[in-house]
C-alpha positions as CSV (number, residue, x, y, z in Angstrom):
1,M,8.2,14.1,-121.4
2,E,7.3,14.3,-124.7
3,F,10.3,14.2,-127.8
4,K,10.0,15.4,-131.2
5,S,12.5,14.6,-134.3
6,T,15.0,17.5,-135.3
7,E,12.7,18.2,-138.3
8,A,9.4,18.8,-136.0
9,F,11.4,20.6,-133.2
10,A,12.6,23.2,-136.0
11,A,9.4,23.8,-137.4
12,L,8.4,24.3,-133.8
13,H,10.7,26.7,-133.4
14,L,10.7,28.3,-137.0
15,V,14.1,27.4,-137.4
16,K,15.5,25.0,-140.3
17,P,16.7,21.5,-139.0
18,Q,20.2,22.1,-140.2
19,S,20.5,25.2,-137.8
20,I,19.4,22.6,-134.7
21,R,22.1,20.3,-136.1
22,S,24.7,22.7,-136.4
23,R,24.1,24.2,-133.1
24,Y,24.0,20.9,-131.1
25,C,27.1,20.1,-133.2
26,R,29.0,23.3,-131.7
27,E,27.8,23.7,-128.3
28,G,26.2,20.7,-127.5
29,S,22.5,21.8,-127.1
30,Y,20.3,24.0,-128.8
31,F,19.9,27.0,-126.4
32,G,20.1,24.7,-123.4
33,A,17.7,22.0,-125.0
34,K,20.0,18.6,-125.1
35,P,18.8,15.8,-127.4
36,R,18.6,12.2,-126.8
37,K,20.5,10.3,-128.8
38,L,18.9,7.1,-130.1
39,A,21.2,3.9,-131.4
40,N,20.7,4.6,-134.8
41,G,22.2,7.8,-134.7
42,R,18.9,10.0,-134.4
43,L,18.1,12.8,-132.1
44,L,15.1,13.4,-130.1
45,W,14.4,16.7,-128.8
46,P,12.5,17.7,-125.7
47,V,9.4,19.4,-126.2
48,V,9.1,22.2,-123.2
49,E,6.0,24.1,-123.1
50,A,6.4,27.9,-121.7
51,P,4.8,28.8,-118.7
52,P,1.3,31.1,-119.5
53,E,2.5,35.1,-119.9
54,K,1.1,36.8,-117.1
55,T,-0.9,40.2,-118.0
56,C,-0.5,43.4,-115.9
57,G,-3.7,45.2,-115.0
58,A,-6.8,44.9,-117.2
59,A,-7.0,45.8,-120.5
60,R,-8.4,49.1,-121.4
């Protein structure tokens, strides 16, 4: 599994890093994503890829 810094994780989700930190502080996760906490206090967030979207029928 790949992990990213809070800044990179925030950019991936199109939010500010402080939004990630704030939600983690209040809820213990960012919408279900729980980080690894390093010895120096930094957080590493898991990068989870969404499954490909399914299409219904043929394009017209």
